[in-house]
C-alpha positions as a Python dict, from the first residue, in 0.01 Angstrom:
ca = {
    (1, 'M'): (0, 0, 0),
    (2, 'S'): (125, 346, -83),
    (3, 'D'): (187, 615, 184),
    (4, 'R'): (45, 878, -48),
    (5, 'A'): (-307, 728, -38),
    (6, 'I'): (-322, 741, 345),
    (7, 'A'): (-207, 1103, 385),
    (8, 'P'): (-532, 1261, 249),
    (9, 'V'): (-744, 1035, 470),
    (10, 'I'): (-545, 1119, 785),
    (11, 'G'): (-560, 1488, 695),
    (12, 'M'): (-937, 1473, 652),
    (13, 'V'): (-983, 1288, 986),
    (14, 'L'): (-769, 1547, 1166),
    (15, 'L'): (-958, 1835, 1004),
    (16, 'V'): (-1298, 1688, 1104),
    (17, 'G'): (-1167, 1620, 1459),
    (18, 'V'): (-1043, 1977, 1503),
    (19, 'T'): (-1373, 2115, 1369),
    (20, 'V'): (-1578, 1902, 1610),
    (21, 'L'): (-1353, 2002, 1901),
    (22, 'L'): (-1389, 2374, 1820),
    (23, 'A'): (-1768, 2347, 1780),
    (24, 'T'): (-1798, 2162, 2113),
    (25, 'S'): (-1581, 2420, 2291),
    (26, 'L'): (-1784, 2707, 2148),
    (27, 'A'): (-2117, 2546, 2242),
    (28, 'F'): (-1998, 2479, 2598),
    (29, 'G'): (-1862, 2833, 2634),
    (30, 'L'): (-2186, 2994, 2520),
    (31, 'S'): (-2402, 2774, 2742),
    (32, 'S'): (-2201, 2867, 3052),
    (33, 'L'): (-2248, 3242, 3006),
    (34, 'P'): (-2480, 3404, 3263),
    (35, 'S'): (-2828, 3482, 3143),
    (36, 'S'): (-2892, 3841, 3056),
    (37, 'S'): (-3237, 3858, 3212),
    (38, 'P'): (-3302, 4206, 3347),
    (39, 'A'): (-3316, 4265, 3722),
    (40, 'P'): (-3667, 4316, 3857),
    (41, 'D'): (-3774, 4676, 3904),
    (42, 'V'): (-3837, 4692, 4279),
    (43, 'S'): (-3845, 4955, 4554),
    (44, 'V'): (-3738, 4830, 4898),
    (45, 'V'): (-3714, 5025, 5226),
    (46, 'G'): (-3598, 4909, 5566),
    (47, 'E'): (-3577, 4966, 5938),
    (48, 'F'): (-3330, 4855, 6203),
    (49, 'D'): (-3437, 4813, 6567),
    (50, 'G'): (-3109, 4827, 6759),
    (51, 'D'): (-3248, 4694, 7085),
    (52, 'E'): (-3397, 4382, 6927),
    (53, 'R'): (-3130, 4360, 6653),
    (54, 'A'): (-3423, 4327, 6411),
    (55, 'V'): (-3411, 4420, 6043),
    (56, 'T'): (-3742, 4487, 5868),
    (57, 'L'): (-3759, 4520, 5490),
    (58, 'V'): (-4070, 4637, 5305),
    (59, 'H'): (-4139, 4581, 4934),
    (60, 'R'): (-4275, 4924, 4841),
    (61, 'G'): (-4361, 4855, 4480),
    (62, 'G'): (-4259, 4701, 4152),
    (63, 'D'): (-4215, 4345, 4035),
    (64, 'P'): (-4279, 4050, 4268),
    (65, 'I'): (-3965, 3867, 4386),
    (66, 'E'): (-3946, 3489, 4404),
    (67, 'L'): (-3794, 3409, 4745),
    (68, 'D'): (-3587, 3125, 4594),
    (69, 'N'): (-3406, 3393, 4390),
    (70, 'L'): (-3362, 3637, 4682),
    (71, 'E'): (-3041, 3691, 4874),
    (72, 'I'): (-2997, 3944, 5156),
    (73, 'L'): (-2647, 4047, 5259),
    (74, 'V'): (-2593, 4235, 5586),
    (75, 'E'): (-2289, 4433, 5700),
    (76, 'V'): (-2257, 4577, 6051),
    (77, 'D'): (-2039, 4888, 6063),
    (78, 'G'): (-1876, 4782, 5736),
    (79, 'V'): (-1809, 4419, 5838),
    (80, 'P'): (-2017, 4139, 5674),
    (81, 'L'): (-2207, 3915, 5913),
    (82, 'E'): (-2040, 3577, 5960),
    (83, 'H'): (-2378, 3411, 5894),
    (84, 'Q'): (-2607, 3573, 5635),
    (85, 'P'): (-2986, 3519, 5647),
    (86, 'P'): (-3090, 3222, 5427),
    (87, 'I'): (-3421, 3366, 5305),
    (88, 'P'): (-3672, 3208, 5359),
    (89, 'F'): (-3596, 3030, 5687),
    (90, 'F'): (-3742, 2938, 6022),
    (91, 'S'): (-3430, 2860, 6222),
    (92, 'A'): (-3081, 2946, 6106),
    (93, 'T'): (-2737, 2984, 6261),
    (94, 'G'): (-2679, 3342, 6371),
    (95, 'F'): (-3046, 3443, 6371),
    (96, 'A'): (-3332, 3434, 6620),
    (97, 'P'): (-3583, 3164, 6522),
    (98, 'G'): (-3912, 3251, 6361),
    (99, 'P'): (-3858, 3545, 6126),
    (100, 'E'): (-4176, 3733, 6052),
    (101, 'G'): (-4364, 3797, 5730),
    (102, 'V'): (-4225, 3691, 5395),
    (103, 'F'): (-3888, 3582, 5535),
    (104, 'N'): (-4054, 3297, 5727),
    (105, 'L'): (-4034, 2956, 5562),
    (106, 'E'): (-4413, 2916, 5594),
    (107, 'S'): (-4488, 3231, 5391),
    (108, 'D'): (-4579, 3250, 5023),
    (109, 'S'): (-4302, 3181, 4775),
    (110, 'S'): (-4298, 3538, 4642),
    (111, 'W'): (-4248, 3882, 4796),
    (112, 'E'): (-4498, 4130, 4656),
    (113, 'A'): (-4558, 4503, 4692),
    (114, 'G'): (-4682, 4598, 5038),
    (115, 'E'): (-4540, 4289, 5209),
    (116, 'A'): (-4275, 4306, 5481),
    (117, 'G'): (-4033, 4065, 5640),
    (118, 'T'): (-3838, 4087, 5965),
    (119, 'F'): (-3543, 3884, 6092),
    (120, 'S'): (-3346, 3931, 6414),
    (121, 'I'): (-2970, 3889, 6432),
    (122, 'A'): (-2875, 3662, 6724),
    (123, 'S'): (-2591, 3734, 6965),
    (124, 'T'): (-2420, 3422, 6823),
    (125, 'N'): (-2355, 3601, 6493),
    (126, 'D'): (-2047, 3815, 6441),
    (127, 'P'): (-2032, 4111, 6453),
    (128, 'V'): (-2329, 4162, 6687),
    (129, 'P'): (-2507, 4490, 6605),
    (130, 'T'): (-2588, 4739, 6879),
    (131, 'A'): (-2824, 5035, 6897),
    (132, 'E'): (-2537, 5252, 6768),
    (133, 'S'): (-2451, 5027, 6473),
    (134, 'E'): (-2495, 5117, 6109),
    (135, 'L'): (-2618, 4835, 5891),
    (136, 'Q'): (-2579, 4807, 5518),
    (137, 'V'): (-2839, 4572, 5374),
    (138, 'T'): (-2796, 4461, 5013),
    (139, 'V'): (-3091, 4298, 4837),
    (140, 'V'): (-2986, 4068, 4553),
    (141, 'V'): (-3216, 3889, 4306),
    (142, 'Q'): (-3072, 3636, 4062),
    (143, 'D'): (-2717, 3760, 4130),
    (144, 'Q'): (-2819, 4120, 4050),
    (145, 'T'): (-2819, 4390, 4318),
    (146, 'I'): (-3157, 4563, 4325),
    (147, 'A'): (-3120, 4772, 4643),
    (148, 'V'): (-2857, 4884, 4892),
    (149, 'L'): (-2992, 5032, 5215),
    (150, 'T'): (-2801, 5198, 5497),
    (151, 'L'): (-2994, 5160, 5821),
    (152, 'T'): (-2931, 5295, 6168),
    (153, 'A'): (-3133, 5233, 6482),
    (154, 'S'): (-3434, 5457, 6501),
    (155, 'E'): (-3425, 5742, 6749),
    (156, 'R'): (-3720, 5595, 6939),
    (157, 'N'): (-3514, 5283, 7010),
    (158, 'R'): (-3219, 5467, 7163),
    (159, 'P'): (-3266, 5515, 7538),
    (160, 'E'): (-3074, 5844, 7552),
    (161, 'A'): (-3282, 5991, 7267),
    (162, 'A'): (-3608, 5882, 7428),
    (163, 'D'): (-3505, 6027, 7766),
    (164, 'S'): (-3394, 6362, 7626),
    (165, 'S'): (-3700, 6403, 7405),
    (166, 'A'): (-3934, 6301, 7685),
    (167, 'A'): (-3771, 6559, 7911),
    (168, 'A'): (-3815, 6824, 7646),
    (169, 'G'): (-4177, 6723, 7595),
    (170, 'T'): (-4127, 6638, 7227),
    (171, 'P'): (-4186, 6304, 7059),
    (172, 'S'): (-3876, 6093, 7003),
    (173, 'R'): (-3981, 6003, 6650),
    (174, 'V'): (-3819, 6205, 6371),
    (175, 'Y'): (-4003, 6241, 6041),
    (176, 'D'): (-3852, 6295, 5701),
    (177, 'R'): (-4128, 6488, 5526),
    (178, 'S'): (-3964, 6448, 5186),
    (179, 'S'): (-4028, 6075, 5202),
    (180, 'T'): (-4348, 5881, 5150),
    (181, 'V'): (-4228, 5600, 5375),
    (182, 'P'): (-4484, 5472, 5628),
    (183, 'A'): (-4447, 5642, 5968),
    (184, 'P'): (-4274, 5356, 6155),
    (185, 'L'): (-3996, 5343, 5896),
    (186, 'E'): (-3932, 5713, 5847),
    (187, 'P'): (-3678, 5773, 6124),
    (188, 'T'): (-3450, 5489, 6021),
    (189, 'I'): (-3398, 5524, 5649),
    (190, 'R'): (-3084, 5716, 5569),
    (191, 'G'): (-3031, 5587, 5222),
    (192, 'L'): (-3220, 5415, 4952),
    (193, 'V'): (-3060, 5319, 4626),
    (194, 'R'): (-3271, 5187, 4343),
    (195, 'L'): (-3071, 5009, 4079),
    (196, 'K'): (-3196, 4877, 3752),
}
């Protein structure tokens, strides 16, 4: 048998093999790219009760959020919590059992406008927030940040503020008249970022 007759066959097999390898690599690469689905358009506000170490978030309007796609990240004075809240949950390391509202495991599977959820950070988490702490709460849906809130304890929850305002005969609640936030949340919202 002649070597010249085999050379075109081997060349063709190598060419087909390289083509298949390139097509497979390209298909795998494209399938592993993140989806480009847009982030939901949502408005979220929050409150931090320093005495109870409780964080309340309210869905003010926009698209519903599936709780399976929701992630909440909390920082206390710039330091991330060792244990982040696994929304939804009933009992989780670093958190008081039985969160309220939509963050409870027994709630509906979606968070809709007007609904609120509250979770309390346990003293077993690190760092443990105090009434003087500043919390940064980041709300993430499908790996896309939809809100970043900076929360401080409300004036009505700080003993020194309540004592001084009571002595002066004025209410300890401070209202931000430029906001349309419900009254219990007004004194605690310092920042609201709406990302799209």
